[in-house]
N, C-alpha and C positions, 0 to 999 in steps of 0.2 A: 596630446592632450595640453601638455605644457601653452604651446600655440595658440591653440583655442582659447586657453584661460586668459591668457594676456591680451589677445584680439579682444576677447568678451568684454576685459574691461577698460578696455580704448575705447568702444562702441559705448561703454556704459557713459562715460567722461564727454566723449565728443557730444553723444545725442542729449545729452543733461546740459550742455551748454545755451545760454541765451546768443543771440543773432547780434551784439554790439560789439565794437573792437577792444573791451576791455570783461568777456564775459565769461573769461577762465582765471583765476587767481594763482594754479600751477600749470603751467604747460604738460603735459604728459612727456616722459623721460624712459631711457633706459631701455628694458627688455618690452612694453607694450607697446613701441613704435614698429608699425609692422616693415617688413623688409622681404618676405619671400611675397612671391606672386599671388600665391593660396592666401597670404594673409588681407590683400586688396579683395580675394575672393570674400571672405568671410566680411568683408565690411560693407561690402555692397549686397552680400546677403542678409548683411545683420543677425549673424545670428548669434544666440548667446547660451549660456548652460542651461537654461529651460527651453532652449527650442527658437524658432525666428521669431526676431523680434518686430516690432511695425514699424523700425526705424526710418524707412523709403515708403513706407503704406500710408502709414498718416501722410494727411497732407495738409486739411484746411474744412472749417465748418461754416465760420460766420456770413458767406454768401448765402446760405440757406433763410437766416434770421432777417438779408436782406430784400428778400425777395416778393413778390404776390403768387408764389406758389403757396403758401403757408398762412392761415390764418392761427390768432389767439381766441382760445375759449375760457370761461371760468375754471376748468377742470384743469386746463393745460397747462394757464398761465401761472400757477403754481410752482411748475417744475421748473423754471429759468431762474436761474442765476441774475444775480444785479448786473453784471458784464452784459450777459444775453439780454435783459431790458434793453438796457442802453442801445445795444445793436438794432434790437425792435424799435425803440425810440427816434433813431437815428441821432442820438444825443452827441453835443458837441463832445465830449471826450466818451471813451468806452471803459478805459480801464484806469483806475487811482494814479497816482504817481507810481507807487510802488510794485504794482503787477502787470505781469507778463501776457502778451497777447498769443493765445497757443498758434495758432495760423502761423502769425510771424516767425516763430523761434521753431515748429515744426518744418519749416520751408527754409530756414537761411542753415538750420544744422545739419538740413541736407545738403545745400551749398556748399557748406565747409566742409561735410565727408568728400563730396564730388570734386570738391578742389586738390583733395590731398591726393585721390587716386591719379586725377588728370595731370598732378604736377611729379609725384613718384614713380608712378608702377611698371612705367617702361625702364625705369633703373632695378626693378626688385629682380630677384634672385629666384632661379629655381624652374620659373615658366618660359614656355616657347613663346614667339614675339607674334603666335596666333591668339596666343591667351591673353596676354597684354593688350592687344589690339582691341580686343573684345569687350575687354577693363573698362578700357580706356573709351569705347563710344558707349559702353551701358552708362558710365558716370556722367557722359555729357546729356543722352538722353533724359537721364534724372533732374540734372540741374536746369536742361531747357524746360523743362516742367514745372521745377519750383520758381523759375523763374517768368513763366509764362502766368503762373497764378498772382504771384505777386504782382506783377505788371498792373494785371485786372484788378486785384482787390484795391490797391492804394494807389493808385495813378487813374488820371483820365484813360477813357477811351482812346483807342489809336484814332487819328486824325490826320490822314497825309498833308493835311495844311498847317497844321499845329505841332505835329509829332516829334520834330526836332528842336524845339524848344518848350514842349512842356516837362514836367518833373515827374520823372519815374521812379525807380527805386535804386537803391543802392546795391550797384554792379559790383558785389563782393567775388571776387577772383583770386585772392592769395590767400598766404598762410599765417601772414603777420595778424597778432593780436592787436597791435597796435594801430594795423590800417585804419586811413581816413576814409570814411563811407558816405562820400556827398553824392546825391540822387542824378545818377544818369539820366541824360533825356529817355523819352518812350522810344523815340524813335532806336537809339542807340540798345535799349533793352533788347527792343524786337530783331534786330538785326544782330545780336549774339544768340537769341535763341533758334534763329534759322539759321545762321552758322554751325549750331553744333548739332542740330538734327540734320543739317546737310550732310557733315565730313562722317557722321556714320552710318552711311549707306553701305551697304557691300563689306560690313566688318560684322553682320548680327544674325543670328539666325532669322529665317524668314517668319515663323509664325511660332504664337508662345508654346511652349511643352507644357505636357499635363503636370499639374500642381507646381508647375513656377513661373507662374504667371505674375510674379513679382518682379521678374528679370526684362528688362527692357530686350525687344526684337526688332525686326524692321518694319513690320508690318503696323509696331507700333509708332514708332518713329517717324513714318509716312503720315499716319493718322495724327499726329499731334501737329505734323507740319501744316496738315490742313486745318487744325483748326486753328492753329496760329495766323493762316493767311485768310482765312476766313473772317477772324475778329478785325485783319485789317481790309479788312472788303476787298482783294486779291482774289476775284470771284472763280477766274480762269487756274491759278496756282492750286488756289484749296482744291479745285475739282481734280486736278492731274492727282493731286498727292492723296487726296480721298480712295481714287478709281486706282491709286498703285496699292495702298494699303490691302484696298479690296481682292486683287490679283494676287496679293499673297496670302490672305488670309478671309474667309468670308462667312464660316460658320455664323450661323442665326439658331437660337433655343425656338424649340417648339412648345409654346405654353400649355398645349394642349397635352403633352405627355408629363407635365408636372403632378404628382399624387399629392392628395388631401394633406393641408397639414395638421400634425399630432395636436398643436399646440393649442390653435385657433379653428373652432369650427367655420367652416363654409370660406376659409382659405386655402392657397395652393402653399406648398414646400418650393420655394424659390431657391437657386441652387447659388450658391455665395462665395467669397472669397475666391480659394482655391479651386471651388468645383464648378468656377461661372467659365464658359467656353467661350462665351462672347469676348469675356475681359482681354484685351491687348496690353494692358499695362495693368497691376493693382493697384489704383490708390485708393482710401478711404478718408472719409471725414476725421480728424483730429481724435474725436469720442463723439458717440452719442451725445446730443446735448440735452433732448428733451423729449418729450411725447411732439409729435408737428401734426397739426390736423392739415387736410388738403385744402386749400381755399375754394370758396364755393364758384368762383371762376374756374379753375383748374379741373375740380371733378365736373361740373358741369358739362366739358371738353369732352367725355368717355362715354362711349354708350356699355351701360351700364349692365345690359343683360346679356352684351356678347362679347364685350373686351376683357379678356382672361388680365390682362394688366390690373385689373381691379381686385380681384380675388390670390392675384399673387403679389401685388406692392401696397395692397391698402386695406382695413378691416374698418367696419361699422360700429362706431361705438354703441349702437343699439346691442349688442351682444352684452354689454353691460349695464345696461335701463338707461345709457343716457341718449341725448338725439342732436348731437352737435354734428355727427357728421362721419368722413371718414380721416382716419389714423394713416397716416405710412408706418408701414411697417419695417421700412428701412432705417425709421429712426426709432423705433421700439423693439429693441432686444438684439439687432444686428444692424451691422453696422456699411453704409452707405457706398454704393463702387463710384468713384468719383473717375478714375482712368478712362482712357478713350475703349472704346471697343466698337466692336464691327455694325452695331445698330448705331453709332454716331457717325461710322465712315458711309452709312447707306443713306443717311439724314444731310449728310454736308455734300454727299456728289448729288441728291435730289434738289437741295437747294441751290445749289449753282447751276444746276439744267434748268431748274424755274426764271431765276435769275438772267438766263443769257436765251429765253425764250423757246430750251427744248422740252415744252410743255409734255409729250408724251414719257419723254426718259424718264422726265421728274417723276411722273405718276408711276410709272412701271417699278422704279425704284421705291416710292410709297408703300405701294399694293403688295410688294414683295415682303416686307418687313410684316405690313399689317397680317399677311396671310400666317405668320408664324403667330401673332397674338390673338389673333378671332378663336372662338369657337370653328371646328371642324363643321361646317355647312351652312355660317352666316355666312351672308354677305360683308366683306370687310372691304371690296372698292372705291377707292375715290377719283373720280373724273375732273378735269378742268378745261377751259376753251380758251382762257386765255393765261399769259404767266402772271398777271396781278393775282388772279384765282390761284394758281397752281403755288405761287409763293404764300401764298394766306394757309392754305392747307398744309403747304411744309412745316411752316411757323407753326400751328396748332400740333402738326402731329410729332414735332422736336420736344414741344411741354410737354404732351404726355407720356413721349418714351423717356425722357430724361429728367424727369420731375424730381427733385431732389437729388442730382447727382451732379450740382455743379455747374450746369452750365445758364439757371434762368439770368440771374442777376445779370451776368457777363451778355446774354442775348439782348436785354432792356435796353443795356449801353450801347451795346450795336446797333439794336433798331431805333433808338431814338438819335443816334450820330448821323445814320447813312440811311433812312425809309423814314426819316421823322415821322415815326409812330406816335410821339408824345405819350409813351405809357408812363403812367405815376405808380406809385404803390404805395396802399393805405393798410395800415395796423390797426386796430382797437386792444389797446392793454389797459386793465383796470379802470374801464368806463371811458378811457382819453383817446381819439382820435388821434394818429399822426401820421403825415402823407409827406411825402418826396416828391417833389414836381419833377417834369421831364429834366430841366434845365439844373436842378437842386445839386450843389458841391458834394450835397453829401451820400449820393450815390457813390464816391469814392470813401473807401475808410480813412478815419486818422490813424496816424503812425501815434501809436503807445509812447505816453510821454516819457518813461523810461529809457528808452530806447535815445530819444534826442536829449535827454539830459548827461547819458553817458558821451553820446557822438552830437553834439550839437552843431557841425555842419550839416546833419541831417534836415533839411526843414519840411516843418508840417504842412499838411493839406489844409488847403483856404474851408472855412464851416460856412 
């Protein structure tokens, strides 16, 4: 119990830190420093006296406020904090000089803890070499996920012609609190992500264990490799890794089996968190920010009569006497899943097949996924005759399936760069309309001034 107590205190100190080089006034010393292999397991599991904490589950939220999947209504607008409104307005600055960015801090805190494990776990006592290698691999997967999100929030979309010179994010890799943190290039960040994930293969279980889906496994590492390569437009590699992930674990949930929700009439009880067997690695928003209405454009993509993702993932505000549309249930009382999933792996494989002209294979994956989402007896099948038509249908299905789950903003940046889709984002807030044009630098979030003041080597994103 004493060991758990000390490690728990260490966790609290670590996860309370900000992500600049001077973010801790007192370096933890003495008994709270982990020594045993089991201590490092506690660090990665984030166990505290009250149970499992959200140290590695909490991930990011501001991407939703930047996307075209949501709209603001007179009702929902009153729920947004000042910083949230700044994101919605694509403002020059999001946070005041003294304010922290929850996304930045949650992810860089994870990076620090994983660096601790990566640096020290092999020298720990009491564990087998196999246990140590597993913990080392888990830490690398968590770090790769954090850096992949950070580089897509705070840097330009990967472009092979400019990635070597485009400013990425600080690559914090050491434990020195006075470490200089210049921004690495986008290419350097992706190189580290791919390296971290690749070296974990063969050192982790193949598939998630029941009630332990916050622990990285091989199917999750492959899915993240697929996600990263898709962002880089490396289609052959993305296909290979998505296929490898599905070969290890391919479970999908049949939405026809969900019971009626006891909380909201007309909706289905969707399994969240540890209960979701599609989740390869449990990651979530930093916190449920507010009420999020699905945009008209998004909701019009659904077959509202037969697609069970509507009652499972949304509820109509007509239940409360309003008429603004559908509210995302994932942001109304439950935290959305943002980690890799089997559904995402199917969608990546389908997209890669569409892009390479394997139309039948692309439609096969889409229709297999849709068969788990549509009412039994309804026609969920899609067809295409050209690769352009197949790709368009994959993009629509990806948007339906992954709405509010951490992909749309990054997809817009990717489509605008590689497909020239010229997607803009428009929000209306308090009667004023704000628009991000396809080429706007404000698709990239600014770095909070607090971190630049403490770390002047970090350059700001152009606005």
